[in-house]
C-alpha positions as CSV (number, residue, x, y, z in Angstrom):
1,M,39.3,-0.7,-6.3
2,A,37.4,-2.5,-3.6
3,V,36.2,0.7,-1.9
4,G,34.8,2.1,-5.1
5,K,33.0,-1.2,-5.8
6,E,31.4,-1.1,-2.3
7,I,30.2,2.5,-2.9
8,R,28.7,1.6,-6.2
9,G,26.8,-1.2,-4.5
10,K,25.5,1.2,-1.9
11,I,24.4,3.6,-4.7
12,K,22.5,0.9,-6.5
13,S,20.8,-0.2,-3.3
14,V,19.7,3.3,-2.4
15,E,18.5,3.8,-6.0
16,N,16.3,0.7,-5.7
17,T,14.9,2.0,-2.4
18,K,14.2,5.4,-4.1
19,K,12.2,3.7,-6.9
20,I,10.1,1.9,-4.2
21,T,9.3,5.0,-2.2
22,K,8.5,7.0,-5.3
23,A,6.0,4.3,-6.4
24,M,4.5,4.3,-2.9
25,E,4.2,8.0,-3.0
26,M,2.3,7.9,-6.3
27,V,0.0,5.2,-5.1
28,A,-0.7,7.1,-1.9
29,A,-1.5,10.2,-3.9
30,S,-4.0,8.4,-6.0
31,K,-5.7,6.8,-2.9
32,M,-5.6,10.1,-1.0
33,R,-7.9,11.8,-3.5
34,K,-10.4,9.0,-3.3
35,A,-10.3,8.9,0.5
36,Q,-10.7,12.7,0.7
37,D,-13.7,12.6,-1.6
38,R,-15.3,9.8,0.5
39,M,-14.6,11.7,3.7
40,R,-16.1,15.0,2.4
41,A,-19.2,13.1,1.0
42,A,-19.9,11.6,4.5
43,R,-19.6,15.0,6.3
44,P,-23.0,16.4,5.3
45,Y,-24.8,13.3,6.5
46,S,-23.1,13.4,9.8
47,E,-23.9,17.0,10.3
48,K,-27.5,16.6,9.3
49,I,-28.2,13.7,11.5
50,R,-26.6,15.6,14.4
51,H,-29.2,18.4,13.9
52,V,-32.0,15.9,13.7
53,A,-30.9,14.2,16.8
54,A,-30.6,17.5,18.6
55,N,-34.1,18.6,17.7
56,L,-35.6,15.2,18.5
57,G,-34.0,15.3,22.0
58,K,-35.7,18.7,22.6
59,A,-39.0,17.8,21.0
60,N,-39.8,14.9,23.3
61,P,-38.2,15.7,26.7
62,E,-40.4,13.2,28.6
63,Y,-38.5,10.4,27.1
64,V,-34.8,10.2,28.0
65,H,-32.7,7.8,25.9
66,P,-30.2,5.6,27.8
67,F,-27.4,7.2,25.8
68,M,-28.2,10.5,27.5
69,E,-28.3,9.1,31.1
70,L,-25.3,9.0,33.4
71,N,-24.3,5.9,35.3
72,Q,-21.8,5.3,38.1
73,A,-19.7,2.5,36.7
74,K,-16.0,2.5,37.4
75,A,-15.0,1.8,33.8
76,A,-14.8,3.7,30.5
77,G,-14.8,2.5,26.9
78,L,-12.5,3.7,24.1
79,I,-12.9,3.3,20.3
80,V,-9.4,3.6,19.0
81,V,-9.1,4.2,15.2
82,T,-5.7,3.6,13.7
83,T,-4.3,2.2,10.4
84,D,-3.7,-1.4,9.4
85,K,-0.3,-0.5,7.8
86,G,2.6,1.6,8.7
87,L,4.9,3.9,6.7
88,C,2.6,6.9,7.3
89,G,4.9,9.1,9.4
90,G,3.8,9.9,13.0
91,L,0.1,9.4,12.3
92,N,-0.4,6.4,14.6
93,T,2.1,7.6,17.1
94,N,0.3,10.8,17.7
95,V,-3.2,9.3,18.2
96,L,-1.8,6.5,20.4
97,R,0.0,9.1,22.5
98,A,-3.3,10.8,23.0
99,V,-4.9,7.5,24.0
100,T,-2.0,6.9,26.5
101,H,-2.7,10.3,28.1
102,K,-6.4,9.4,28.3
103,L,-5.7,6.0,29.9
104,R,-3.6,7.7,32.5
105,D,-6.3,10.2,33.3
106,L,-8.8,7.4,33.7
107,Q,-6.4,5.5,35.9
108,A,-5.9,8.6,38.1
109,Q,-9.7,8.7,38.6
110,G,-9.7,5.1,39.6
111,H,-11.5,3.9,36.5
112,S,-10.5,0.9,34.3
113,A,-10.8,0.9,30.5
114,Q,-11.9,-1.4,27.8
115,A,-11.5,-0.8,24.1
116,V,-12.6,-1.5,20.6
117,A,-9.7,-1.6,18.2
118,I,-10.2,-0.4,14.6
119,G,-6.9,-1.1,12.8
120,N,-4.0,-3.4,13.4
121,K,-1.7,-0.7,14.9
122,G,-4.1,0.2,17.6
123,L,-4.9,-3.4,18.3
124,G,-1.2,-4.2,18.9
125,F,-0.8,-1.1,21.1
126,L,-3.8,-2.0,23.3
127,N,-2.6,-5.6,23.7
128,R,0.9,-4.4,24.7
129,S,-0.6,-1.8,27.1
130,G,-2.7,-4.5,28.9
131,V,-6.0,-2.8,28.0
132,K,-9.0,-5.2,27.7
133,V,-10.0,-5.4,24.0
134,V,-13.6,-6.4,23.8
135,S,-13.9,-6.4,20.0
136,Q,-11.9,-5.4,17.0
137,A,-12.1,-4.6,13.3
138,T,-9.0,-4.9,11.1
139,Q,-8.2,-5.2,7.4
140,L,-10.9,-2.8,6.4
141,G,-9.2,-2.1,3.1
142,D,-9.2,1.3,1.3
143,T,-13.0,1.7,1.6
144,P,-14.7,1.6,5.0
145,H,-17.9,-0.4,5.2
146,L,-20.5,0.4,7.9
147,D,-21.5,-3.3,8.3
148,K,-18.0,-4.1,9.4
149,L,-18.0,-1.4,12.0
150,I,-21.5,-1.9,13.5
151,G,-20.7,-5.2,15.3
152,P,-17.6,-4.1,17.2
153,V,-19.0,-0.7,18.2
154,K,-22.3,-2.3,19.4
155,V,-20.4,-4.2,22.0
156,L,-19.5,-0.9,23.8
157,L,-22.9,0.6,23.2
158,D,-24.6,-2.4,24.9
159,A,-22.1,-2.3,27.7
160,Y,-23.0,1.4,28.3
161,V,-26.8,0.6,28.2
162,N,-26.2,-2.2,30.7
163,G,-24.4,0.1,33.1
164,E,-21.0,-1.6,32.8
165,I,-19.2,1.5,31.6
166,N,-19.9,5.2,32.4
167,S,-18.6,6.8,29.1
168,V,-17.4,6.0,25.6
169,Y,-14.7,7.9,23.9
170,L,-13.8,8.0,20.2
171,C,-10.1,8.3,19.4
172,F,-9.1,9.1,15.8
173,T,-7.2,11.4,13.5
174,R,-9.1,14.3,12.0
175,F,-8.1,15.4,8.5
176,I,-7.3,19.1,8.3
177,N,-5.4,19.3,5.0
178,T,-2.8,17.3,3.2
179,M,0.0,18.5,5.4
180,K,-1.8,18.6,8.7
181,Q,-3.8,15.9,10.6
182,E,-5.0,16.3,14.2
183,S,-5.4,13.6,16.8
184,V,-8.8,13.9,18.5
185,I,-10.5,12.2,21.5
186,E,-14.3,12.9,21.5
187,Q,-16.8,11.8,24.0
188,L,-19.5,9.7,22.4
189,L,-21.5,8.6,25.4
190,P,-23.2,10.0,27.4
191,L,-24.4,12.4,24.7
192,S,-23.5,15.8,26.0
193,E,-25.6,18.9,25.5
194,D,-23.0,20.7,23.5
195,R,-22.7,17.8,21.1
196,L,-26.5,17.8,20.5
197,K,-26.8,21.6,20.7
198,V,-29.0,23.3,18.1
199,H,-27.3,26.4,16.7
200,E,-28.6,29.7,17.9
201,G,-31.1,31.3,15.6
202,H,-32.5,27.9,14.4
203,H,-36.1,27.1,15.4
204,S,-36.8,23.9,17.2
205,W,-38.9,21.3,15.3
206,D,-41.9,19.3,16.3
207,Y,-42.5,15.7,15.2
208,I,-45.2,13.2,14.8
209,Y,-43.8,9.8,15.7
210,E,-44.7,6.6,14.0
211,P,-45.0,4.1,15.6
212,D,-43.9,5.9,18.8
213,A,-41.2,8.2,20.1
214,H,-39.3,5.4,21.9
215,V,-38.7,3.4,18.7
216,V,-37.9,6.4,16.5
217,I,-35.4,8.0,19.0
218,D,-33.8,4.7,19.9
219,E,-33.1,3.9,16.2
220,L,-32.0,7.4,15.4
221,L,-29.5,7.8,18.2
222,I,-27.9,4.4,17.3
223,R,-27.7,5.5,13.6
224,Y,-26.2,8.8,15.0
225,I,-23.4,7.0,16.8
226,E,-22.7,4.8,13.8
227,A,-22.5,7.8,11.6
228,L,-19.9,9.4,13.9
229,V,-17.8,6.3,14.0
230,Y,-18.0,5.9,10.2
231,Q,-17.0,9.5,9.8
232,A,-14.0,9.0,12.2
233,V,-12.8,6.0,10.1
234,A,-13.2,8.0,6.9
235,E,-11.2,10.9,8.3
236,S,-8.5,8.5,9.6
237,M,-8.2,6.9,6.1
238,A,-7.9,10.2,4.4
239,S,-5.3,11.3,7.0
240,E,-3.4,8.0,6.5
241,Q,-3.0,8.4,2.7
242,S,-2.0,12.0,3.1
243,A,0.6,11.2,5.8
244,R,1.9,8.3,3.7
245,M,2.3,10.4,0.6
246,V,4.2,13.1,2.5
247,A,6.3,10.5,4.3
248,M,7.2,8.7,1.0
249,K,8.0,12.0,-0.7
250,S,10.3,12.9,2.1
251,A,11.9,9.4,1.9
252,T,12.4,9.8,-1.9
253,D,14.0,13.2,-1.4
254,N,16.3,11.9,1.3
255,A,17.3,8.9,-0.9
256,G,18.2,11.4,-3.7
257,N,20.4,13.3,-1.3
258,V,22.1,10.1,-0.1
259,I,22.8,9.1,-3.7
260,N,24.4,12.5,-4.5
261,E,26.6,12.2,-1.4
262,L,27.7,8.7,-2.3
263,K,28.4,9.7,-5.8
264,L,30.6,12.5,-4.5
265,V,32.5,10.2,-2.3
266,Y,32.8,7.7,-5.1
267,N,34.2,10.3,-7.5
268,K,36.7,11.5,-4.8
269,T,37.8,7.9,-4.1
270,R,38.2,7.2,-7.9
271,Q,40.1,10.4,-8.4
272,A,42.4,9.6,-5.5
273,A,43.1,6.1,-7.0
274,I,43.8,7.6,-10.4
275,T,46.2,10.2,-8.9
276,K,48.0,7.5,-7.0
277,E,48.5,5.3,-10.1
278,L,49.8,8.3,-12.0
279,S,52.2,9.2,-9.2
280,E,53.5,5.6,-9.3
281,I,54.0,5.7,-13.1
282,V,55.8,9.0,-12.9
283,A,58.0,7.8,-10.1
284,G,58.8,4.6,-12.0
285,A,59.7,6.6,-15.1
286,A,61.9,8.9,-13.1
287,A,63.8,6.0,-11.6
288,V,64.5,4.5,-15.0
């Protein structure tokens, strides 16, 4: 029964695939919890430094940091945060689609683009799209480290201070919950008023600067940008593990459905073969 043997081979192959996807689902679930804890732990720091930066900007209006100034350059910078690995559903596709729309908008305005790629998937996409990649950070592992992000991001910050680009955008995936992740493009530079806005009802603070306001504000705003980038990477990693767990669970369920269908076909084929043999035996007996 050659057909039955072929179907048994397919069933065995799908069962092996199901074991792999089930194992990947369990690994992603374990990593997801750690990534979510890391992301939630970073949120209070990002929010607090945003308030401090907002109050500092209002407390010393005679000094305007370069990050708050506009320039007339005909280029924009993008920090594209994606994953290093695949098998996480449409996570990378969604954020890269948003990046494509942004690139088209910039092109319509007559602006060129240069980018920092964080993650292999984004790096490959930018290279295929012909976008100038000024720096990159890949193979970050399961735990993001700020020292690996500072160097690549600083390239765009220096380009903005030197007047080579007129804005910097951060493109990443924001974690909503396990089943939902949202692609986001936020403007990092110039620092807009709504991003550094103090909530209504909060009093403004006054500061005594040591050694002086320029040094303190310069360092604080750089730390502020770095905190936003780190938070974006942490959000993307949490989204990656959640999306991978959901994708692998779906793949495991689909493999189970395929196995059931193949078993049904195998049983029907086997039953047909048995019926045919019985018919042949009965016909032979009748002939005798």
